[in-house]
VEXMI-887523 format. One record per residue (C-alpha): residue in three letters; x, y, z. Coordinates in Angstrom, 1 decimal. Example, Ala and Ser with C-alpha at 12.3 -4.5 7.8 and 13.67 -1.06 7.14 Angstrom:
[ala,[12.3,-4.5,7.8]]
[ser,[13.7,-1.1,7.1]]
//
This chain:
[met,[46.2,46.4,-79.9]]
[lys,[47.3,47.5,-76.4]]
[lys,[50.8,46.3,-77.0]]
[ile,[51.0,48.4,-80.2]]
[tyr,[49.7,51.4,-78.3]]
[ile,[52.3,51.0,-75.6]]
[leu,[55.1,50.7,-78.2]]
[phe,[53.8,53.8,-79.9]]
[ile,[53.8,55.8,-76.6]]
[ala,[57.4,54.5,-75.8]]
[ala,[58.6,55.6,-79.3]]
[phe,[57.0,59.0,-78.9]]
[val,[58.6,59.6,-75.5]]
[ser,[61.9,58.5,-76.8]]
[val,[61.8,60.9,-79.8]]
[ser,[60.6,63.7,-77.5]]
[ile,[63.5,63.2,-75.1]]
[glu,[66.0,63.0,-78.0]]
[gln,[64.7,66.3,-79.4]]
[gln,[65.0,68.0,-76.0]]
[thr,[68.5,66.6,-75.6]]
[phe,[69.7,68.0,-78.9]]
[ala,[67.7,71.3,-78.9]]
[gln,[69.9,74.4,-79.3]]
[ala,[69.0,77.6,-77.6]]
[thr,[69.5,81.1,-79.1]]
[arg,[71.1,82.3,-75.8]]
[thr,[73.2,80.0,-73.5]]
[trp,[75.1,80.8,-70.4]]
[val,[78.4,79.8,-68.8]]
[ser,[79.6,80.2,-65.2]]
[gly,[82.7,79.3,-63.2]]
[val,[80.6,77.0,-61.1]]
[gly,[78.6,75.6,-64.0]]
[asp,[78.9,72.1,-65.5]]
[asp,[79.1,71.2,-69.3]]
[val,[76.6,68.4,-68.8]]
[asn,[74.0,71.1,-68.1]]
[pro,[71.7,72.5,-70.7]]
[cys,[73.5,75.9,-70.5]]
[ser,[70.4,77.8,-69.4]]
[arg,[70.5,80.8,-67.1]]
[thr,[69.7,78.6,-64.1]]
[ala,[71.8,75.6,-65.2]]
[pro,[74.8,77.1,-67.0]]
[cys,[77.7,75.3,-68.6]]
[lys,[81.3,75.7,-67.4]]
[thr,[83.2,76.4,-70.7]]
[phe,[82.7,78.0,-74.0]]
[ala,[83.5,74.7,-75.7]]
[gly,[80.8,73.0,-73.7]]
[ala,[78.2,75.7,-74.5]]
[ile,[78.9,76.1,-78.2]]
[ser,[77.3,72.8,-79.2]]
[lys,[74.1,73.7,-77.3]]
[thr,[73.9,77.2,-78.9]]
[ala,[72.0,77.8,-82.2]]
[val,[73.6,79.3,-85.3]]
[gly,[73.5,83.1,-84.8]]
[gly,[73.0,82.7,-81.1]]
[glu,[75.0,84.1,-78.1]]
[ile,[76.9,82.6,-75.2]]
[ser,[76.8,85.0,-72.3]]
[val,[79.1,84.9,-69.2]]
[leu,[77.5,85.0,-65.7]]
[asp,[80.6,85.6,-63.5]]
[pro,[84.4,86.0,-63.5]]
[ala,[86.2,82.8,-64.5]]
[gly,[88.3,81.1,-67.1]]
[tyr,[86.2,79.6,-69.8]]
[gly,[88.7,77.6,-71.8]]
[ala,[89.9,77.7,-75.4]]
[val,[87.3,77.2,-78.1]]
[thr,[87.0,76.4,-81.8]]
[ile,[84.1,78.2,-83.6]]
[thr,[82.7,76.8,-86.8]]
[lys,[79.3,78.7,-87.0]]
[ser,[78.0,82.2,-86.6]]
[ile,[77.9,83.0,-82.9]]
[thr,[78.7,85.7,-80.3]]
[leu,[80.8,85.2,-77.2]]
[asn,[79.8,87.9,-74.8]]
[gly,[81.6,88.7,-71.5]]
[asp,[79.8,92.0,-70.8]]
[gly,[79.9,93.0,-67.2]]
[thr,[82.2,90.2,-66.0]]
[leu,[85.9,89.3,-65.9]]
[ala,[85.5,86.7,-68.6]]
[ser,[88.8,85.1,-69.6]]
[ile,[90.5,82.3,-71.6]]
[leu,[93.9,80.9,-70.4]]
[ser,[95.4,79.4,-73.6]]
[ser,[98.8,78.1,-72.5]]
[gly,[100.2,76.0,-75.3]]
[ala,[97.2,76.5,-77.5]]
[asn,[95.2,79.0,-79.6]]
[gly,[92.7,80.9,-77.4]]
[ile,[90.0,81.0,-80.0]]
[ile,[90.0,79.4,-83.5]]
[ile,[87.5,80.6,-86.0]]
[asn,[86.9,78.4,-89.1]]
[gly,[83.7,78.3,-91.0]]
[ala,[82.9,79.4,-94.5]]
[gly,[80.5,82.4,-94.6]]
[ile,[80.1,82.6,-90.8]]
[ser,[79.9,85.8,-88.7]]
[val,[81.5,85.8,-85.3]]
[thr,[81.6,88.4,-82.5]]
[ile,[84.1,88.2,-79.6]]
[arg,[83.2,90.8,-76.9]]
[asn,[84.7,91.7,-73.5]]
[ile,[87.0,88.7,-73.1]]
[ser,[90.6,88.6,-71.8]]
[ile,[92.9,86.0,-73.5]]
[asn,[96.2,85.1,-71.7]]
[gly,[98.6,82.8,-73.3]]
[gly,[100.7,82.5,-70.2]]
[gly,[103.9,82.9,-72.3]]
[thr,[103.2,79.8,-74.4]]
[gly,[99.9,80.6,-76.1]]
[val,[100.2,79.9,-79.9]]
[asn,[97.8,82.7,-80.9]]
[gly,[95.2,84.7,-79.1]]
[ile,[92.6,84.6,-81.9]]
[arg,[93.3,82.6,-85.0]]
[ile,[90.9,83.2,-88.0]]
[leu,[91.1,80.6,-90.7]]
[asn,[87.9,81.2,-92.5]]
[ala,[85.0,83.5,-91.9]]
[ala,[82.9,86.2,-93.7]]
[gln,[83.0,88.6,-90.7]]
[val,[84.8,88.6,-87.4]]
[his,[84.3,91.4,-84.8]]
[val,[86.6,91.7,-81.8]]
[glu,[85.4,94.3,-79.3]]
[asn,[86.8,95.4,-75.9]]
[cys,[89.2,92.5,-75.6]]
[thr,[92.7,92.2,-74.1]]
[ile,[95.3,89.7,-75.3]]
[ser,[98.7,89.0,-73.9]]
[gly,[101.3,86.3,-73.2]]
[ile,[101.6,84.8,-76.7]]
[lys,[104.7,82.9,-77.6]]
[glu,[107.5,83.8,-80.0]]
[asp,[106.2,84.4,-83.6]]
[gly,[102.6,83.9,-82.4]]
[ser,[100.1,86.7,-82.8]]
[gly,[97.5,88.3,-80.6]]
[ile,[95.1,88.2,-83.6]]
[val,[96.1,86.4,-86.9]]
[ala,[93.9,86.2,-90.0]]
[glu,[95.0,83.3,-92.2]]
[asn,[91.9,83.3,-94.4]]
[thr,[92.2,80.4,-96.8]]
[ala,[89.2,81.1,-99.0]]
[thr,[87.8,84.4,-100.5]]
[gly,[88.8,87.0,-98.0]]
[gly,[86.6,88.4,-95.3]]
[ile,[86.0,91.4,-93.1]]
[ile,[87.7,91.8,-89.8]]
[ala,[86.9,94.6,-87.3]]
[ile,[88.9,95.0,-84.2]]
[lys,[87.8,97.8,-81.9]]
[asn,[88.7,99.0,-78.4]]
[thr,[91.2,96.2,-77.9]]
[thr,[94.6,96.0,-76.2]]
[ile,[97.4,93.6,-77.2]]
[thr,[100.6,93.5,-75.1]]
[gly,[103.6,91.3,-74.3]]
[pro,[105.2,90.6,-71.9]]
[ile,[106.6,88.3,-74.6]]
[asn,[108.3,90.9,-76.8]]
[thr,[108.9,88.4,-79.6]]
[met,[105.1,87.9,-80.2]]
[his,[103.2,90.0,-82.8]]
[gly,[100.2,92.1,-82.4]]
[ile,[97.8,91.8,-85.4]]
[asn,[98.8,89.8,-88.5]]
[ile,[96.4,90.1,-91.5]]
[arg,[96.9,88.0,-94.6]]
[cys,[95.1,86.0,-97.3]]
[asn,[97.6,83.3,-97.7]]
[thr,[96.8,80.7,-100.3]]
[ala,[97.0,80.7,-104.1]]
[thr,[93.3,79.9,-104.3]]
[ala,[92.4,83.2,-102.5]]
[thr,[90.4,85.3,-105.0]]
[asp,[89.7,88.3,-102.7]]
[ser,[91.5,90.4,-100.1]]
[val,[91.0,90.3,-96.4]]
[val,[89.7,93.7,-95.3]]
[ala,[90.5,94.8,-91.7]]
[phe,[89.3,97.8,-89.7]]
[ile,[91.4,98.5,-86.6]]
[asp,[89.9,101.2,-84.4]]
[asn,[91.1,102.5,-81.0]]
[val,[93.5,99.5,-80.6]]
[his,[96.5,99.8,-78.2]]
[ile,[99.5,97.6,-79.1]]
[gln,[102.6,97.8,-76.9]]
[gly,[105.7,95.8,-76.1]]
[val,[105.6,93.3,-78.9]]
[ser,[107.8,92.5,-81.9]]
[thr,[105.7,93.7,-84.9]]
[ala,[102.5,95.5,-84.0]]
[ile,[100.7,95.2,-87.3]]
[ile,[101.7,93.0,-90.1]]
[val,[100.0,93.4,-93.5]]
[lys,[100.6,90.6,-96.1]]
[asp,[99.4,89.3,-99.3]]
[lys,[96.3,91.1,-100.7]]
[ala,[95.2,92.5,-97.3]]
[arg,[93.6,95.9,-97.0]]
[val,[94.1,97.2,-93.5]]
[asn,[92.7,100.5,-92.1]]
[val,[94.2,101.7,-88.8]]
[val,[92.5,104.6,-87.1]]
[asn,[92.6,106.3,-83.6]]
[ser,[95.1,103.7,-82.4]]
[tyr,[98.1,103.9,-80.1]]
[ile,[101.1,101.8,-81.1]]
[ser,[104.2,102.2,-78.9]]
[asn,[107.4,100.5,-77.6]]
[asn,[107.4,97.8,-80.2]]
[thr,[110.3,96.6,-82.4]]
[ile,[108.2,97.5,-85.5]]
[ala,[104.9,99.4,-85.5]]
[ile,[103.7,98.8,-89.2]]
[ser,[105.2,96.2,-91.5]]
[pro,[103.8,96.3,-95.1]]
[glu,[105.2,92.9,-96.2]]
[asn,[103.7,92.3,-99.7]]
[ala,[103.5,94.4,-102.8]]
[thr,[99.7,93.6,-103.2]]
[ser,[98.9,94.9,-99.6]]
[ile,[97.5,98.4,-98.7]]
[thr,[97.7,99.9,-95.2]]
[arg,[95.8,103.2,-94.5]]
[leu,[96.7,105.2,-91.4]]
[ser,[94.5,108.0,-89.9]]
[asn,[94.8,109.7,-86.5]]
[asn,[97.2,107.3,-84.9]]
[ser,[99.9,107.7,-82.3]]
[ile,[103.0,105.7,-83.4]]
[ile,[105.5,106.5,-80.7]]
[asn,[108.8,105.2,-79.4]]
[asn,[109.1,102.1,-81.6]]
[asn,[112.5,100.9,-82.9]]
[thr,[110.9,101.2,-86.4]]
[gly,[107.7,103.2,-87.1]]
[ile,[106.8,102.2,-90.6]]
[ala,[109.1,99.5,-92.0]]
[ala,[110.5,99.8,-95.5]]
[gly,[108.6,97.2,-97.4]]
[pro,[106.9,96.5,-100.8]]
[gly,[103.4,97.1,-99.5]]
[lys,[101.7,100.4,-100.0]]
[val,[101.2,102.7,-96.9]]
[ile,[98.8,105.6,-97.2]]
[ser,[98.7,108.3,-94.6]]
[phe,[95.9,110.9,-94.2]]
[gly,[98.5,113.3,-92.8]]
[asn,[97.1,113.4,-89.3]]
[asn,[99.2,110.7,-87.5]]
[gln,[101.6,111.5,-84.7]]
[met,[105.0,109.8,-85.5]]
[ile,[107.3,110.6,-82.5]]
[gly,[110.3,109.0,-81.0]]
[asn,[110.8,106.2,-83.5]]
[ala,[114.4,105.4,-84.1]]
[val,[113.7,105.0,-87.9]]
[ser,[110.7,105.2,-90.1]]
[ala,[110.1,104.9,-93.8]]
[pro,[107.8,107.6,-95.3]]
[pro,[104.3,106.6,-96.4]]
[ala,[104.0,105.9,-100.1]]
[thr,[101.2,108.4,-100.4]]
[val,[99.9,111.2,-98.2]]
[val,[96.3,112.2,-98.9]]
[ser,[94.0,114.8,-97.4]]
[ser,[90.9,114.0,-95.4]]
[gln,[87.6,114.6,-97.3]]
//
């Protein structure tokens, strides 16, 4: 009987330890002096986003404690990466800074700087998600034909909101924001809201492809090869209260539909196609 009791206690302790080991917190923490073997708590933070994400519950948040580089990360569940109040960064040389790939997930990326170092593939690559929010971020140093933010949704569309974000070279062959829904199985359009975004010194600032619906407001797009490129007949781009200045091409001639609300500043562009439709604000 005593032997059975001891075995029961040992099994109970083992299960308890296992549950503690695999428990996920709603809020986890990362620090430049942390360690990914830690539980990612406030007092024992992890070192990288990749190390913290497996210890963070669905719908939870990874918060940054201090200025540091926190490494590239792949996100497959609803989560927030929050760099509020710090100099949180990702150096993504030769890689994507952040990959988002999960059916039906909602992801927020806030106050994070992504630097590709001239060889970064993309800053943020969205393969599949219901909602992605990019807020107060800076992205630069992406390689030729890569993008600061690219949405390659392979399922049924999604909503992408990009706000108060800056995308710059110095690699002038990179692109800014590239929105598309790029498979034959896609049954819905990607809808993007771009608000107060600055894009400068890149090849094409905003690319609109396939069945994308892209709304650009209050943004500053300057000194790029092309500001707006409507590349597919099924795409729609709406422009309101933007400054599109000193680009080689303002609005490129393309099959996609461009709608202006008549309140954009189009100045100093070498050439620019007129919008397909000009409508009044209501």
